[in-house]
C-alpha positions in Angstrom: 68.3 91.9 98.6 68.7 93.0 95.0 69.2 90.7 92.5 67.6 92.0 89.3 69.8 94.2 87.3 72.6 95.5 87.7 72.6 99.2 87.4 72.8 100.9 90.3 70.6 103.8 91.8 73.1 104.7 94.3 71.9 106.6 96.9 75.1 107.9 99.3 74.8 108.6 103.1 77.6 110.8 103.7 79.1 111.8 106.3 78.6 115.6 107.2 78.5 118.0 109.2 78.3 121.2 107.1 77.9 121.0 103.8 81.6 122.4 103.0 85.1 121.9 101.4 86.7 121.6 105.3 83.1 118.6 106.3 82.0 117.5 102.8 83.1 113.6 101.4 85.0 114.6 98.1 86.1 112.1 97.8 83.0 110.0 97.2 81.1 112.5 96.4 83.5 113.0 93.2 84.0 109.1 92.7 79.7 108.5 92.1 79.4 111.4 90.4 82.8 110.6 88.0 80.6 107.5 87.5 76.8 108.6 87.4 78.3 111.1 83.7 81.0 108.3 82.3 76.9 106.0 82.3 78.6 103.2 84.9 75.6 103.4 87.0 72.2 105.6 85.7 71.5 106.8 88.8 73.1 109.0 91.6 71.3 110.7 94.3 73.5 112.0 97.5 71.5 112.3 101.4 73.7 113.8 104.0 72.1 112.5 106.9 73.7 114.1 110.0 73.5 117.8 108.0 70.4 117.3 107.8 69.9 116.2 111.8 72.4 119.6 112.8 69.9 121.7 110.9 66.3 120.3 112.4 67.6 119.0 115.7 65.3 115.6 115.4 66.3 112.5 114.1 63.1 111.4 113.7 62.4 114.0 111.8 65.8 112.8 110.0 64.7 109.3 109.4 61.9 110.7 107.7 63.3 112.8 105.1 65.8 110.7 104.6 62.3 107.5 103.8 60.7 109.4 101.4 63.7 109.8 99.1 64.9 106.6 98.9 60.6 106.1 98.1 60.9 108.9 95.8 64.0 107.7 93.8 64.2 104.5 94.2 68.1 103.3 94.6 68.7 100.1 94.8 72.1 100.2 96.2 71.8 101.9 99.4 75.2 102.9 101.2 75.1 104.4 104.4 79.3 105.7 105.9 80.3 106.0 109.3 76.6 106.6 111.4 78.5 108.2 114.4 76.1 107.9 117.0 73.2 109.2 114.4 70.4 107.5 116.0 69.0 104.6 112.5 66.9 101.7 114.5 67.0 98.7 113.7 63.2 99.6 112.0 63.9 102.0 110.1 67.0 100.6 108.3 64.1 97.6 107.7 61.5 99.8 107.2 64.7 101.8 104.7 65.5 98.5 103.2 61.3 97.6 103.0 61.0 99.8 100.6 59.8 99.2 96.5 63.1 98.7 94.7 64.0 96.4 98.1 67.5 98.3 97.7 70.8 96.7 98.9 71.9 98.3 102.4 75.6 98.7 102.8 77.7 100.0 104.9 81.4 102.0 104.5 83.0 102.3 107.7 86.0 104.9 107.3 87.0 105.3 111.5 89.2 103.2 113.0 88.3 100.3 116.5 89.2 98.2 119.1 87.7 96.9 122.1 89.0 98.3 125.0 90.2 102.1 123.5 87.1 103.5 121.2 84.4 101.4 121.3 81.8 100.7 118.8 78.8 102.6 119.5 75.6 100.9 120.1 74.4 102.9 116.7 77.2 101.6 114.8 76.5 98.0 116.2 72.7 98.2 114.9 73.3 99.4 111.3 76.7 96.2 111.8 73.7 94.1 112.2 71.2 94.7 109.3 73.2 96.2 106.7 72.8 93.7 104.1 77.6 93.8 103.4 79.5 96.0 105.5 82.8 97.9 104.2 85.1 98.2 107.8 89.5 99.8 106.8 91.2 96.7 107.8 90.9 93.8 108.5 91.7 92.2 112.3 90.1 93.9 114.9 88.4 95.5 113.7 86.6 92.8 111.0 86.4 90.1 114.1 84.4 93.3 115.8 81.9 94.1 113.3 80.8 90.2 112.8 80.5 90.2 116.3 77.6 93.2 116.0 76.2 90.9 113.6 77.6 92.0 110.4 76.7 89.5 108.0 79.3 90.4 105.0 82.4 92.0 106.0 84.7 93.1 102.8 87.6 95.5 103.3 87.8 98.7 101.7 91.4 101.3 102.0 91.8 104.9 103.8 91.6 106.2 99.2 92.6 110.2 98.8 91.1 112.4 96.3 92.4 114.2 93.3 90.9 117.5 93.6 92.4 118.1 98.0 95.8 116.5 96.9 98.2 115.4 94.7 97.9 118.7 92.6 100.5 118.8 89.9 103.5 119.4 91.2 107.0 120.0 89.7 109.7 118.4 91.9 112.0 120.3 93.9 116.2 119.6 94.9 116.2 122.1 97.2 113.8 121.5 100.6 113.0 123.4 104.0 113.3 120.4 106.0 114.5 117.4 105.7 111.5 115.4 107.4 107.6 116.1 107.8 105.6 114.6 110.0 102.5 115.4 110.9 100.7 113.2 113.3 99.1 114.5 117.0 100.5 112.9 119.7 98.5 109.6 120.6 97.1 109.9 123.9 93.8 109.2 124.7 92.4 111.1 127.1 93.2 109.5 130.3 97.0 110.5 132.0 99.5 108.2 131.1 96.9 105.8 128.1 98.0 106.2 124.4 96.3 103.8 121.7 97.2 101.8 120.0 101.0 102.4 119.2 100.6 105.7 121.0 103.9 105.3 122.3 106.3 104.2 119.8 105.0 108.2 117.6 106.3 109.1 120.5 109.1 107.2 120.6 109.4 108.0 116.9 109.2 111.7 117.5 111.3 112.2 120.5 114.0 109.8 118.3 113.8 111.5 115.1 114.0 115.1 117.3 116.8 114.3 118.2 118.9 113.1 115.4 117.3 115.7 112.8 117.0 118.4 115.2 115.2 121.5 113.6 115.7 119.7 109.9 112.8 117.5 111.5 109.6 119.3 112.0 106.7 117.5 113.6 102.9 119.3 113.1 99.6 118.6 115.8 98.7 118.7 119.0 100.3 117.6 122.1 103.7 117.7 121.1 105.1 121.2 122.1 107.6 120.2 124.5 110.0 119.0 121.7 112.0 121.3 119.5 110.1 120.0 116.7 106.5 121.0 117.0 105.9 123.4 114.4 102.1 123.3 115.6 98.8 122.8 113.7 99.0 122.7 110.8 95.3 123.2 108.0 94.2 120.9 106.1 94.6 122.6 103.1 98.4 123.3 103.8 99.1 119.7 103.8 99.9 119.1 100.4 102.3 122.1 100.9 104.9 121.4 103.6 104.5 117.8 102.4 106.7 118.8 99.8 108.8 121.1 102.1 110.7 118.0 103.0 112.5 114.8 101.3 110.4 112.6 103.7 107.4 112.3 105.8 107.3 109.3 108.2 104.2 108.2 110.6 103.4 106.1 113.4 99.6 104.7 112.8 97.9 104.0 115.3 96.5 100.9 116.1 99.2 99.3 114.9 99.0 95.9 114.8 96.0 95.6 112.8 96.2 94.2 109.0 96.4 96.0 106.4 95.0 99.3 108.1 97.0 102.8 107.6 95.0 106.2 107.3 94.9 108.7 105.5 98.3 110.1 105.9 99.9 107.4 103.4 97.8 107.8 100.1 97.9 111.3 101.2 101.4 112.0 101.9 102.8 109.5 99.0 100.3 111.8 96.4 102.6 114.0 97.0 105.0 112.8 95.4 107.4 113.0 98.8 107.9 109.3 99.6 106.6 107.6 103.5 108.2 105.6 106.3 105.6 104.4 107.7 105.8 101.2 110.6 104.2 98.0 109.8 101.1 95.6 109.6 100.2 91.9 108.0 99.5 92.9 104.6 101.1 95.3 103.3 104.1 92.6 101.2 100.6 92.2 98.8 99.4 95.3 98.5 102.9 97.3 98.1 104.9 95.0 97.2 105.1 97.7 94.1 105.0 100.7 95.7 108.3 102.9 96.2 109.0 105.9 97.8 106.6 103.4 100.9 109.6 102.1 102.7 107.0 100.1 106.1 109.4 99.5 108.5 109.1 96.9 112.7 110.2 99.6 114.9 111.0 102.8 115.9 114.7 102.0 115.4 114.2 100.8 112.0 112.4 103.9 111.5 114.9 106.3 112.3 117.9 104.6 110.5 115.7 104.4 107.6 115.0 108.2 107.5 118.6 108.0 107.9 119.8 105.6 105.0 117.5 107.3 102.9 118.5 110.1 103.4 121.5 109.5 102.7 121.7 108.8 99.2 121.4 111.2 95.8 118.4 113.6 95.6 117.9 112.4 92.6 116.6 108.9 93.7 114.1 110.2 96.9 112.6 112.5 93.7 112.2 109.4 91.5 110.6 107.4 94.0 108.8 110.3 94.7 107.0 110.3 91.6 106.5 106.1 91.5 104.8 106.4 94.7 102.8 109.3 93.6 102.0 106.7 90.4 101.1 103.8 92.3 98.4 105.6 94.4 96.9 107.6 91.8 96.5 103.8 90.3 95.4 102.4 93.5 94.4 104.7 96.4 92.6 107.3 94.8 88.7 107.5 95.7 87.8 106.9 91.7 89.1 103.2 92.3 88.3 102.4 96.4 84.9 103.6 95.5 84.7 102.1 92.1 85.9 98.8 93.9 83.6 98.6 96.5 80.6 99.4 94.6 81.3 96.5 92.2 81.7 94.5 95.8 78.3 95.2 95.6 77.5 94.2 93.0 78.9 90.9 92.5 77.8 89.9 95.6 73.4 90.9 95.3 73.3 91.6 91.2 73.6 89.5 89.1 77.0 87.7 87.5 75.8 87.7 84.8 76.1 92.1 83.4 79.4 93.7 83.1 81.1 95.4 86.2 82.1 98.8 86.2 85.3 100.0 84.6 88.7 100.1 86.4 87.8 97.6 89.0 91.2 96.6 91.3 93.6 96.2 93.9 90.0 95.1 96.8 91.0 92.6 99.2 88.1 90.6 101.3 
């Protein structure tokens, strides 16, 4: 564990199958590069472990290369992100932490997990147990599962968006093709008749919005073919302009009972400058109390009626709330903010407290 100088030397291990704009972790990479350019961290390097494995086909080769890179770079923080099924045994992780620079091993998990659906892999449980500090995208069950796996310190870090691909400058239009857009896959699992947590309500919401709004409701994603509102799949790089074709966006989360959880659908939607309706999670009243343009609802019927209410308001109000919601997520959920908060939490837990924190840290709930 590192307790020396608070200037961070960060080795970042992003989960990236390929090094292209579709697979790369653009948000965190941008955040860490910004911190380096502004001298808020001492050094930064990235090692794309999954891309290395896909290139070599050998876990052992990748582990050896990572160990050599770490010894050469001498990080005092290693941030590993979303290990999936990559084979990193406990012995290897301990060896990695025991190199000369004695780095803090931090782990960030950006996927949701449950006790019955989408269970944690053995590889994930190993790194949760061996990491010095862990960040999860929800509390409640998510944090409990991490602790049960052996995590020593569990903190919350919300989903974010990156301002490279989302939140581009936009002049709101006064005429739009759709009233409401929903971008989400149907909530069914691979087992016939079974749904992910929240999936049944997502299905009910799509059906009720279709009945109420017809073709003025545009529904994108897998599994909606039988609904009149279905528009099929939507490429990621078309999401923002599609959101901006409507007055509202709407979603019902999977894992809809997990406190403080939301998918990246929420910040991406608000960053586009359009009001967003979403399923309520405990904690939203603390996180989003000042966020205009976000409407958290507790039932499917409330979601439909909230959409009807908002569409009954002057368009000037929807435009103004879209702008305010965009400002909120840029100030709180943009990648630079979220990952600066993560590094500052690592520093507060594992470095001497007599040095200034990285600038612009706020909003994290722990």
